[in-house]
All heavy atoms as an XYZ file, in Angstrom:
805
protein
N       0.849     -1.187      0.000
C       0.000      0.000      0.000
C       0.894      1.249      0.000
O       1.872      1.307      0.720
C      -0.892      0.007      1.229
C      -1.879     -1.121      1.297
S      -3.490     -0.694      0.702
C      -4.208     -0.008      2.134
N       0.502      2.219     -0.796
C       1.228      3.486     -0.890
C       0.309      4.600     -0.416
O      -0.781      4.784     -0.959
C       1.662      3.767     -2.330
C       2.575      2.741     -2.888
N       3.934      2.760     -2.662
C       2.325      1.655     -3.671
C       4.483      1.730     -3.281
N       3.527      1.050     -3.894
N       0.756      5.358      0.574
C      -0.019      6.482      1.091
C       0.002      7.615      0.079
O       1.058      8.011     -0.409
C       0.570      6.948      2.427
C      -0.162      8.109      3.025
C      -1.394      7.922      3.643
C       0.364      9.385      2.974
C      -2.091      8.982      4.194
C      -0.319     10.460      3.527
C      -1.544     10.256      4.134
N      -1.180      8.162     -0.262
C      -1.269      9.269     -1.213
C      -1.462     10.608     -0.515
O      -0.744     11.565     -0.797
C      -2.409      9.026     -2.208
C      -2.278      7.770     -3.079
C      -3.505      7.603     -3.967
C      -1.009      7.824     -3.921
N      -2.456     10.711      0.373
C      -2.718     11.956      1.083
C      -3.759     11.700      2.163
O      -4.392     10.644      2.181
C      -3.200     13.062      0.128
S      -4.828     12.772     -0.619
N      -3.942     12.673      3.034
C      -5.020     12.558      4.011
C      -6.346     12.795      3.295
O      -6.379     13.425      2.221
C      -4.853     13.575      5.156
O      -4.900     14.899      4.612
C      -3.539     13.360      5.901
N      -7.431     12.315      3.862
C      -8.736     12.444      3.229
C      -9.148     13.880      2.970
O      -9.754     14.185      1.947
N      -8.786     14.794      3.878
C      -9.183     16.193      3.701
C      -8.347     16.919      2.644
O      -8.667     18.044      2.267
C      -9.176     16.942      5.033
C      -7.805     17.039      5.671
O      -6.864     16.330      5.228
O      -7.659     17.817      6.629
N      -7.302     16.288      2.138
C      -6.490     16.898      1.081
C      -7.060     16.627     -0.318
O      -6.511     17.096     -1.308
C      -5.044     16.406      1.167
C      -4.334     16.949      2.395
C      -2.932     16.398      2.536
O      -2.692     15.204      2.373
N      -1.995     17.269      2.850
N      -8.151     15.862     -0.374
C      -8.875     15.657     -1.629
C     -10.346     15.921     -1.339
O     -11.092     15.044     -0.932
C      -8.663     14.239     -2.178
C      -9.327     13.942     -3.529
C      -8.880     14.931     -4.608
C      -9.039     12.517     -3.958
N     -10.735     17.175     -1.527
C     -12.087     17.624     -1.178
C     -13.119     17.128     -2.186
O     -12.789     16.776     -3.323
C     -12.119     19.154     -1.109
N     -14.359     17.130     -1.768
C     -15.484     16.753     -2.628
C     -15.474     17.607     -3.903
O     -15.286     18.819     -3.862
C     -16.807     16.962     -1.878
C     -18.040     16.627     -2.662
C     -18.182     15.151     -3.017
O     -17.734     14.288     -2.228
O     -18.730     14.865     -4.097
N     -15.619     16.937     -5.060
C     -15.658     17.638     -6.332
C     -14.314     18.151     -6.807
O     -14.248     18.966     -7.725
N     -13.235     17.645     -6.221
C     -11.890     18.093     -6.590
C     -11.078     16.922     -7.132
O     -11.406     15.753     -6.923
C     -11.170     18.679     -5.370
C     -11.852     19.896     -4.780
C     -11.815     21.080     -5.721
O     -10.779     21.423     -6.263
N     -12.962     21.696     -5.932
N      -9.988     17.247     -7.807
C      -9.057     16.241     -8.315
C      -7.658     16.601     -7.831
O      -7.389     17.739     -7.461
C      -9.094     16.187     -9.840
O      -8.798     17.443    -10.409
N      -6.784     15.591     -7.839
C      -5.415     15.815     -7.365
C      -4.471     14.825     -8.031
O      -4.776     13.647     -8.165
C      -5.370     15.650     -5.848
C      -4.004     15.936     -5.284
C      -3.997     15.988     -3.802
N      -2.610     16.113     -3.368
C      -2.247     16.345     -2.146
N      -3.146     16.495     -1.205
N      -0.976     16.435     -1.842
N      -3.305     15.328     -8.445
C      -2.278     14.490     -9.071
C      -1.391     13.854     -8.009
O      -1.144     14.447     -6.953
C      -1.422     15.343    -10.007
N      -0.914     12.657     -8.320
C       0.021     11.932     -7.452
C       1.062     11.250     -8.330
O       0.839     11.026     -9.520
C      -0.704     10.851     -6.641
C      -1.825     11.359     -5.787
C      -3.141     11.236     -6.213
C      -1.584     11.959     -4.566
C      -4.189     11.691     -5.433
C      -2.620     12.431     -3.781
C      -3.920     12.289     -4.210
N       2.171     10.882     -7.709
C       3.180     10.068     -8.375
C       3.628      8.998     -7.391
O       4.020      9.312     -6.266
C       4.363     10.935     -8.809
O       5.326     10.131     -9.457
N       3.560      7.748     -7.807
C       3.970      6.623     -6.965
C       4.910      5.747     -7.778
O       4.531      5.242     -8.838
C       2.750      5.800     -6.493
C       3.193      4.553     -5.751
C       1.829      6.643     -5.634
N       6.131      5.609     -7.289
C       7.131      4.766     -7.947
C       7.247      5.093     -9.440
O       7.295      4.205    -10.282
C       6.803      3.290     -7.730
N       7.261      6.382     -9.766
C       7.402      6.827    -11.142
C       6.137      6.753    -11.975
O       6.155      7.089    -13.150
N       5.034      6.324    -11.379
C       3.754      6.238    -12.096
C       2.901      7.456    -11.783
O       2.624      7.739    -10.631
C       2.997      4.968    -11.692
C       1.645      4.858    -12.374
C       0.936      3.564    -12.035
O       1.410      2.500    -12.329
N      -0.221      3.677    -11.411
N       2.505      8.173    -12.836
C       1.629      9.338    -12.663
C       0.190      8.857    -12.554
O      -0.275      8.049    -13.357
C       1.780     10.287    -13.843
N      -0.515      9.351    -11.533
C      -1.907      8.999    -11.334
C      -2.645     10.195    -10.772
O      -2.030     11.219    -10.438
C      -2.049      7.777    -10.416
C      -1.473      7.901     -9.018
C      -2.469      7.398     -7.995
C      -0.200      7.062     -8.945
N      -3.959     10.080    -10.690
C      -4.737     11.152    -10.091
C      -5.955     10.566     -9.405
O      -6.382      9.443     -9.691
C      -5.137     12.223    -11.120
C      -6.126     11.756    -12.153
C      -7.485     12.023    -12.015
C      -5.708     11.058    -13.277
C      -8.396     11.606    -12.964
C      -6.613     10.630    -14.239
C      -7.961     10.907    -14.078
N      -6.486     11.342     -8.481
C      -7.683     10.954     -7.762
C      -8.743     12.027     -7.890
O      -8.442     13.208     -8.040
N     -10.001     11.585     -7.836
C     -11.149     12.480     -7.857
C     -12.094     12.022     -6.756
O     -12.351     10.825     -6.622
C     -11.905     12.425     -9.212
C     -13.111     13.354     -9.194
C     -10.982     12.763    -10.367
N     -12.607     12.985     -5.973
C     -13.619     12.644     -4.972
C     -14.978     13.092     -5.495
O     -15.175     14.249     -5.846
C     -13.342     13.309     -3.628
C     -14.368     12.862     -2.561
C     -14.136     13.512     -1.228
N     -12.862     13.205     -0.645
C     -12.581     12.095      0.070
N     -13.511     11.178      0.238
N     -11.389     11.931      0.585
N     -15.900     12.124     -5.555
C     -17.263     12.413     -6.001
C     -18.233     11.668     -5.099
O     -18.110     10.464     -4.918
C     -17.454     11.992     -7.448
C     -18.846     12.328     -7.951
C     -18.931     12.077     -9.431
N     -20.301     12.301     -9.871
C     -20.643     13.159    -10.787
N     -19.746     13.901    -11.377
N     -21.901     13.284    -11.137
N     -19.194     12.407     -4.546
C     -20.199     11.866     -3.632
C     -19.541     11.049     -2.520
O     -19.990      9.974     -2.164
C     -21.235     11.050     -4.395
C     -22.017     11.894     -5.380
C     -23.040     11.111     -6.175
O     -23.014      9.896     -6.236
N     -23.954     11.849     -6.796
N     -18.444     11.596     -2.010
C     -17.748     10.998     -0.882
C     -16.822      9.853     -1.221
O     -16.059      9.402     -0.367
N     -16.846      9.387     -2.434
C     -16.013      8.254     -2.836
C     -14.810      8.748     -3.640
O     -14.920      9.687     -4.420
C     -16.837      7.270     -3.669
C     -16.111      5.985     -3.973
C     -17.007      4.970     -4.666
O     -18.216      5.161     -4.794
N     -16.415      3.892     -5.131
N     -13.664      8.079     -3.454
C     -12.448      8.435     -4.186
C     -12.243      7.457     -5.338
O     -12.314      6.243     -5.154
C     -11.223      8.431     -3.253
C      -9.939      8.665     -4.043
C     -11.378      9.484     -2.171
N     -11.982      8.012     -6.512
C     -11.694      7.226     -7.717
C     -10.268      7.536     -8.139
O      -9.891      8.710     -8.248
C     -12.670      7.585     -8.839
C     -14.100      7.310     -8.484
C     -14.883      8.280     -7.867
C     -14.664      6.068     -8.740
C     -16.202      8.027     -7.517
C     -15.985      5.802     -8.395
C     -16.751      6.778     -7.786
N      -9.471      6.509     -8.390
C      -8.079      6.674     -8.787
C      -7.877      6.136    -10.199
O      -8.378      5.056    -10.538
C      -7.150      5.923     -7.830
C      -7.160      6.364     -6.375
C      -6.279      5.424     -5.551
C      -6.702      7.797     -6.230
N      -7.116      6.893    -10.991
C      -6.830      6.504    -12.368
C      -5.373      6.808    -12.703
O      -4.778      7.748    -12.164
C      -7.714      7.274    -13.362
C      -9.168      6.934    -13.243
C     -10.041      7.757    -12.552
C      -9.678      5.766    -13.813
C     -11.386      7.439    -12.426
C     -11.025      5.442    -13.697
C     -11.865      6.287    -13.002
O     -13.196      5.952    -12.882
N      -4.840      6.030    -13.643
C      -3.531      6.341    -14.205
C      -3.679      7.616    -15.029
O      -4.675      7.772    -15.758
C      -3.079      5.177    -15.088
C      -1.693      5.353    -15.626
C      -1.251      4.085    -16.336
N       0.053      4.310    -16.937
C       0.511      3.642    -17.959
N      -0.208      2.660    -18.490
N       1.692      3.909    -18.460
N      -2.718      8.511    -14.941
C      -2.777      9.781    -15.674
C      -2.256      9.578    -17.089
O      -1.158      9.992    -17.451
C      -1.981     10.862    -14.940
C      -2.138     12.221    -15.594
O      -2.914     12.387    -16.526
N      -1.400     13.190    -15.111
N      -3.091      8.914    -17.894
C      -2.709      8.611    -19.271
C      -3.970      8.532    -20.121
O      -4.823      7.681    -19.898
C      -1.962      7.273    -19.303
C      -1.407      6.903    -20.640
C      -0.593      5.607    -20.516
N       0.085      5.301    -21.751
C      -0.455      4.643    -22.762
N      -1.711      4.236    -22.689
N       0.235      4.402    -23.852
N      -4.091      9.409    -21.087
C      -5.246      9.404    -21.983
C      -5.146      8.206    -22.930
O      -4.083      7.979    -23.523
C      -5.305     10.703    -22.785
S      -6.760     10.782    -23.864
N      -6.227      7.448    -23.093
C      -6.175      6.292    -23.997
C      -6.011      6.669    -25.472
O      -5.613      5.833    -26.278
C      -7.508      5.574    -23.761
C      -8.402      6.571    -23.125
C      -7.530      7.555    -22.417
N      -6.262      7.925    -25.818
C      -6.169      8.349    -27.220
C      -4.723      8.453    -27.687
O      -4.340      7.890    -28.695
C      -6.896      9.691    -27.394
C      -6.810     10.247    -28.775
N      -6.461     11.559    -29.021
C      -7.041      9.704    -29.992
C      -6.477     11.772    -30.325
N      -6.827     10.663    -30.944
N      -3.901      9.169    -26.953
C      -2.515      9.414    -27.378
C      -1.476      8.926    -26.367
O      -0.284      9.066    -26.594
C      -2.286     10.915    -27.612
C      -3.020     11.483    -28.790
C      -2.303     11.168    -30.080
C      -2.936     11.945    -31.221
N      -2.349     11.636    -32.498
N      -1.936      8.413    -25.219
C      -0.990      7.940    -24.213
C      -0.255      9.061    -23.494
O       0.845      8.865    -22.997
N      -0.866     10.239    -23.462
C      -0.246     11.404    -22.837
C      -1.003     11.773    -21.559
O      -2.140     11.364    -21.370
C      -0.237     12.602    -23.818
C      -1.659     12.858    -24.356
C       0.728     12.345    -24.965
C      -1.772     14.028    -25.306
N      -0.371     12.566    -20.674
C      -1.071     13.001    -19.457
C      -2.331     13.792    -19.803
O      -2.387     14.502    -20.806
C      -0.051     13.887    -18.743
C       1.278     13.435    -19.261
C       1.023     13.029    -20.692
N      -3.343     13.673    -18.940
C      -4.622     14.350    -19.163
C      -4.572     15.836    -18.827
O      -5.342     16.615    -19.372
C      -5.708     13.698    -18.298
C      -6.056     12.257    -18.667
C      -6.733     11.570    -17.510
C      -6.941     12.241    -19.889
N      -3.705     16.220    -17.916
C      -3.745     17.591    -17.379
C      -2.593     18.447    -17.898
O      -1.518     17.948    -18.209
C      -3.697     17.546    -15.854
C      -2.444     16.873    -15.318
O      -1.953     15.890    -15.868
N      -1.908     17.404    -14.244
N      -2.855     19.772    -17.932
C      -1.808     20.747    -18.174
C      -1.394     21.375    -16.849
O      -0.215     21.544    -16.594
C      -2.288     21.845    -19.121
C      -2.223     21.459    -20.568
C      -1.463     20.475    -21.115
C      -2.940     22.040    -21.642
N      -1.660     20.410    -22.465
C      -2.566     21.364    -22.822
C      -3.854     23.068    -21.734
C      -3.074     21.687    -24.076
C      -4.364     23.385    -22.983
C      -3.973     22.714    -24.139
N      -2.353     21.702    -16.011
C      -2.075     22.270    -14.692
C      -2.029     21.125    -13.665
O      -2.675     20.087    -13.843
C      -3.147     23.283    -14.307
N      -1.279     21.304    -12.591
C      -0.978     20.256    -11.623
C      -2.169     19.389    -11.206
O      -2.140     18.191    -11.367
C      -0.333     20.885    -10.377
C      -0.086     19.927     -9.230
C       0.949     18.847     -9.505
O       1.782     18.980    -10.379
N       0.857     17.766     -8.763
N      -3.200     19.959    -10.651
C      -4.320     19.175    -10.120
C      -5.607     19.402    -10.903
O      -6.695     19.219    -10.383
C      -4.545     19.522     -8.636
C      -3.369     19.097     -7.771
O      -2.794     18.023     -8.030
O      -3.027     19.839     -6.835
N      -5.503     19.771    -12.169
C      -6.652     20.153    -12.984
C      -7.052     19.012    -13.926
O      -6.553     18.910    -15.043
C      -6.307     21.410    -13.773
C      -7.510     22.016    -14.456
O      -8.646     21.643    -14.118
O      -7.305     22.877    -15.337
N      -7.975     18.149    -13.457
C      -8.409     17.001    -14.242
C      -9.899     17.034    -14.577
O     -10.383     16.144    -15.268
C      -8.126     15.695    -13.478
C      -6.665     15.405    -13.337
C      -5.976     15.847    -12.221
C      -5.982     14.697    -14.297
C      -4.625     15.573    -12.079
C      -4.627     14.429    -14.173
C      -3.955     14.874    -13.054
N     -10.628     18.024    -14.078
C     -12.082     18.040    -14.250
C     -12.531     19.141    -15.199
O     -11.855     20.165    -15.348
C     -12.759     18.231    -12.886
C     -12.435     17.158    -11.842
C     -13.102     17.492    -10.519
C     -12.854     15.778    -12.326
N     -13.697     18.928    -15.814
C     -14.272     19.967    -16.668
C     -14.790     21.107    -15.791
O     -14.719     21.044    -14.567
C     -15.356     19.395    -17.578
C     -16.606     18.949    -16.843
O     -16.607     18.881    -15.598
O     -17.607     18.648    -17.528
N     -15.308     22.150    -16.424
C     -15.753     23.340    -15.680
C     -16.864     23.041    -14.678
O     -16.986     23.707    -13.659
C     -16.207     24.439    -16.645
C     -15.040     25.032    -17.422
O     -13.881     24.909    -16.970
O     -15.300     25.614    -18.489
N     -17.680     22.033    -14.949
C     -18.781     21.694    -14.042
C     -18.341     20.728    -12.935
O     -19.124     20.424    -12.043
C     -19.930     21.065    -14.825
O     -19.553     19.773    -15.293
N     -17.109     20.238    -13.005
C     -16.558     19.253    -12.064
C     -17.362     17.959    -12.055
O     -17.363     17.220    -11.088
C     -16.434     19.830    -10.654
N     -18.043     17.667    -13.172
C     -18.836     16.448    -13.242
C     -18.221     15.386    -14.154
O     -18.668     14.246    -14.166
C     -20.257     16.761    -13.713
O     -20.234     17.295    -15.022
N     -17.188     15.754    -14.915
C     -16.500     14.826    -15.809
C     -14.992     15.052    -15.738
O     -14.532     16.163    -15.497
C     -16.961     15.033    -17.257
C     -18.419     14.716    -17.574
C     -18.806     15.302    -18.923
C     -18.662     13.214    -17.549
N     -14.236     13.995    -15.983
C     -12.786     14.115    -16.140
C     -12.549     14.634    -17.550
O     -13.177     14.182    -18.514
C     -12.107     12.754    -15.918
C     -12.334     12.276    -14.480
C     -10.619     12.842    -16.234
C     -12.000     10.817    -14.232
N     -11.636     15.582    -17.678
C     -11.398     16.277    -18.945
C      -9.940     16.126    -19.357
O      -9.044     16.378    -18.565
C     -11.740     17.765    -18.756
C     -11.460     18.605    -19.947
N     -10.421     19.499    -19.986
C     -12.083     18.701    -21.145
C     -10.424     20.118    -21.158
N     -11.419     19.646    -21.868
N      -9.696     15.710    -20.594
C      -8.341     15.686    -21.127
C      -8.042     17.060    -21.714
O      -8.690     17.489    -22.675
C      -8.189     14.607    -22.197
S      -6.524     14.594    -22.924
N      -7.073     17.748    -21.146
C      -6.728     19.100    -21.598
C      -6.087     19.101    -22.985
O      -6.092     20.116    -23.665
C      -5.781     19.755    -20.596
N      -5.568     17.968    -23.425
C      -4.874     17.910    -24.713
C      -5.824     17.986    -25.905
O      -5.561     18.693    -26.859
C      -4.053     16.620    -24.806
C      -3.053     16.454    -23.691
C      -1.902     17.448    -23.771
O      -1.528     17.887    -24.857
N      -1.348     17.806    -22.638
N      -6.930     17.224    -25.855
C      -7.837     17.222    -26.997
C      -9.306     17.155    -26.629
O     -10.139     16.807    -27.454
C      -7.490     16.112    -27.987
C      -7.153     14.814    -27.349
N      -8.050     14.039    -26.671
C      -5.972     14.172    -27.271
C      -7.443     12.965    -26.220
N      -6.192     13.013    -26.549
N      -9.636     17.466    -25.376
C     -11.022     17.672    -24.983
C     -11.858     16.441    -24.685
O     -13.058     16.559    -24.493
N     -11.257     15.258    -24.661
C     -12.033     14.054    -24.343
C     -12.625     14.184    -22.940
O     -12.019     14.782    -22.049
C     -11.148     12.814    -24.438
N     -13.817     13.629    -22.765
C     -14.509     13.664    -21.474
C     -14.766     12.249    -20.994
O     -15.186     11.384    -21.779
C     -15.831     14.419    -21.598
C     -15.718     15.891    -21.979
C     -17.095     16.466    -22.279
C     -15.029     16.682    -20.879
N     -14.527     12.017    -19.695
C     -14.638     10.688    -19.100
C     -15.539     10.730    -17.876
O     -15.506     11.693    -17.102
C     -13.251     10.186    -18.656
C     -12.229     10.160    -19.753
C     -11.491     11.300    -20.066
C     -11.992      9.001    -20.472
C     -10.537     11.274    -21.076
C     -11.042      8.967    -21.481
C     -10.310     10.103    -21.783
N     -16.325      9.671    -17.668
C     -17.138      9.554    -16.467
C     -16.232      9.349    -15.256
O     -15.293      8.538    -15.308
C     -18.105      8.370    -16.583
C     -19.138      8.436    -17.698
C     -19.945      7.146    -17.750
C     -20.044      9.640    -17.526
N     -16.486     10.071    -14.183
C     -15.668      9.968    -12.981
C     -15.768      8.565    -12.385
O     -14.756      7.981    -11.976
C     -16.065     11.044    -11.952
C     -15.693     12.435    -12.485
C     -15.410     10.777    -10.593
C     -16.211     13.587    -11.656
N     -16.961      7.999    -12.351
C     -17.181      6.729    -11.660
C     -16.581      5.514    -12.370
O     -16.248      4.526    -11.727
C     -18.685      6.485    -11.460
C     -19.359      7.496    -10.564
C     -19.771      8.792    -11.268
O     -19.518      8.956    -12.474
O     -20.358      9.655    -10.596
N     -16.433      5.580    -13.691
C     -15.962      4.400    -14.431
C     -14.730      4.660    -15.292
O     -14.080      3.709    -15.735
C     -17.071      3.871    -15.330
O     -17.364      4.802    -16.363
N     -14.436      5.923    -15.593
C     -13.333      6.245    -16.484
C     -13.668      6.080    -17.953
O     -12.814      6.245    -18.821
N     -14.935      5.795    -18.275
C     -15.332      5.599    -19.669
C     -15.359      6.936    -20.401
O     -15.907      7.917    -19.916
C     -16.716      4.955    -19.745
C     -17.188      4.760    -21.175
C     -18.619      4.268    -21.284
O     -19.230      3.931    -20.253
O     -19.125      4.222    -22.418
N     -14.770      6.943    -21.599
C     -14.800      8.145    -22.437
C     -16.180      8.262    -23.075
O     -16.640      7.340    -23.750
C     -13.729      8.075    -23.509
S     -13.668      9.569    -24.532
N     -16.832      9.408    -22.862
C     -18.176      9.628    -23.390
C     -18.211     10.694    -24.482
O     -19.243     10.899    -25.106
C     -19.175      9.982    -22.256
C     -19.365      8.792    -21.331
C     -18.721     11.208    -21.477
N     -17.097     11.354    -24.722
C     -17.012     12.356    -25.793
C     -15.553     12.567    -26.155
O     -14.686     12.575    -25.293
C     -17.636     13.680    -25.350
N     -15.293     12.718    -27.442
C     -13.938     12.982    -27.890
C     -13.378     11.850    -28.727
O     -14.075     10.874    -29.030
N     -12.111     11.959    -29.107
C     -11.507     11.028    -30.055
C     -11.343      9.597    -29.539
O     -11.116      8.685    -30.333
C     -10.147     11.650    -30.361
C      -9.859     12.523    -29.193
C     -11.187     13.015    -28.706
N     -11.457      9.373    -28.248
C     -11.308      8.012    -27.711
C     -12.630      7.493    -27.140
O     -12.638      6.633    -26.257
C     -10.196      7.953    -26.669
S     -10.308      9.211    -25.382
N     -13.749      8.000    -27.649
C     -15.067      7.605    -27.152
C     -15.212      6.086    -27.140
O     -14.859      5.409    -28.100
C     -16.164      8.232    -28.008
C     -17.549      8.080    -27.404
C     -18.596      8.936    -28.102
O     -18.235      9.854    -28.859
O     -19.785      8.671    -27.872
N     -15.700      5.571    -26.007
C     -15.866      4.141    -25.834
C     -14.689      3.471    -25.147
O     -14.810      2.374    -24.632
N     -13.523      4.121    -25.136
C     -12.361      3.586    -24.426
C     -12.452      4.023    -22.967
O     -13.339      4.785    -22.579
C     -11.071      4.082    -25.070
C     -10.879      3.567    -26.484
C      -9.534      3.973    -27.062
O      -8.511      3.626    -26.450
O      -9.525      4.647    -28.101
N     -11.513      3.541    -22.137
C     -11.549      3.859    -20.713
C     -10.185      4.232    -20.177
O      -9.162      3.772    -20.681
C     -12.053      2.655    -19.911
C     -13.529      2.402    -20.073
C     -14.009      1.355    -19.098
O     -13.802      0.183    -19.312
N     -14.636      1.794    -18.028
N     -10.214      5.056    -19.135
C      -9.007      5.311    -18.364
C      -8.681      4.050    -17.573
O      -9.567      3.256    -17.264
C      -9.236      6.471    -17.383
C      -9.574      7.817    -17.999
C      -9.921      8.819    -16.900
C      -8.404      8.331    -18.838
N      -7.413      3.891    -17.228
C      -7.011      2.733    -16.433
C      -7.276      3.015    -14.959
O      -6.606      3.850    -14.348
C      -5.533      2.416    -16.646
C      -5.078      1.202    -15.868
C      -3.591      0.937    -16.023
O      -2.922      1.491    -16.882
N      -3.069      0.078    -15.174
N      -8.277      2.336    -14.406
C      -8.619      2.496    -12.993
C      -7.559      1.821    -12.131
O      -7.005      0.784    -12.506
C      -9.990      1.898    -12.715
N      -7.297      2.413    -10.981
C      -6.338      1.869    -10.035
C      -7.057      1.528     -8.741
O      -8.037      2.186     -8.366
C      -5.214      2.877     -9.782
C      -4.433      3.291    -11.036
C      -3.506      4.452    -10.725
C      -3.654      2.113    -11.601
N      -6.574      0.527     -8.061
C      -7.209      0.035     -6.843
C      -6.774      0.886     -5.657
O      -5.588      0.936     -5.328
C      -6.832     -1.432     -6.632
C      -7.720     -2.123     -5.623
O      -8.762     -1.548     -5.235
O      -7.368     -3.240     -5.224
N      -7.720      1.551     -5.049
C      -7.431      2.406     -3.913
C      -8.260      2.050     -2.703
O      -9.193      1.237     -2.782
N      -7.934      2.683     -1.597
C      -8.617      2.430     -0.330
C      -8.527      3.711      0.493
O      -7.498      4.370      0.508
C      -7.920      1.270      0.389
C      -8.379      1.068      1.787
N      -9.585      0.503      2.097
C      -7.786      1.366      2.967
C      -9.706      0.454      3.413
N      -8.638      0.971      3.957
N      -9.616      4.052      1.163
C      -9.589      5.200      2.072
C      -9.971      4.726      3.462
O     -10.935      3.986      3.632
C     -10.543      6.297      1.611
C     -10.454      7.539      2.480
C     -11.249      8.719      1.956
O     -12.110      8.522      1.076
O     -11.002      9.845      2.439
N      -9.180      5.152      4.442
C      -9.481      4.846      5.842
C      -9.284      6.104      6.666
O      -9.119      7.197      6.109
C      -8.647      3.667      6.356
C      -7.132      3.916      6.309
O      -6.708      5.108      6.273
O      -6.373      2.934      6.313
N      -9.270      5.982      7.975
C      -9.168      7.147      8.852
C      -7.822      7.877      8.711
O      -7.722      9.055      9.027
C      -9.390      6.748     10.311
O      -8.404      5.805     10.700
N      -6.803      7.206      8.201
C      -5.497      7.839      8.007
C      -5.420      8.603      6.702
O      -4.667      9.551      6.583
C      -4.388      6.794      8.068
C      -4.233      6.154      9.425
C      -3.162      5.082      9.407
O      -3.111      4.264      8.482
N      -2.294      5.110     10.399
N      -6.149      8.142      5.684
C      -6.110      8.824      4.406
C      -6.419      7.936      3.240
O      -7.075      6.902      3.380
N      -5.908      8.322      2.079
C      -6.153      7.648      0.809
C      -4.906      6.866      0.433
O      -3.788      7.409      0.465
C      -6.530      8.669     -0.280
C      -7.784      9.431      0.146
C      -6.719      7.980     -1.629
C      -8.079     10.658     -0.683
N      -5.111      5.617      0.045
C      -4.006      4.702     -0.249
C      -4.178      4.102     -1.638
O      -5.290      3.838     -2.071
C      -3.999      3.553      0.750
C      -3.869      3.982      2.182
C      -4.876      4.448      2.992
C      -2.687      4.009      2.967
N      -4.369      4.749      4.235
C      -3.046      4.481      4.250
C      -1.365      3.658      2.722
C      -2.110      4.624      5.268
C      -0.439      3.798      3.735
C      -0.811      4.281      4.996
N      -3.059      3.849     -2.292
C      -3.026      3.091     -3.539
C      -2.601      1.683     -3.180
O      -1.539      1.483     -2.557
C      -2.026      3.722     -4.531
C      -1.804      2.960     -5.823
C      -3.063      2.962     -6.685
C      -0.631      3.541     -6.582
N      -3.416      0.706     -3.557
C      -3.058     -0.692     -3.301
C      -2.059     -1.161     -4.339
O      -2.081     -0.738     -5.484
C      -4.304     -1.572     -3.322
C      -5.265     -1.308     -2.205
C      -6.450     -2.237     -2.270
C      -7.432     -1.952     -1.137
N      -8.615     -2.821     -1.211
N      -1.212     -2.080     -3.909
C      -0.252     -2.678     -4.845
C       1.124     -2.145     -4.714
O       1.496     -1.260     -4.061
């Protein structure tokens, strides 16, 4: 298990970038649940964000690829608009407890 941050460091409706053992990933908190994904767009294999912790669209309801505008569902990582529609982000196994947010593996 790899410690990512305390629970209050990833607020509701926010996203945050992490790096674990050279792997870029990010987390999003939605409706109290944390979703973790590899920071790699399935379209071009590039990072989704331009700014450090900026992974969401303006409404904070979808994950947004800053490179070419693809939109992904927060809960599943499925692309619902853009050049990789129908593909998915790589979900990562995480866990949240009283100490914080953890990446399993």
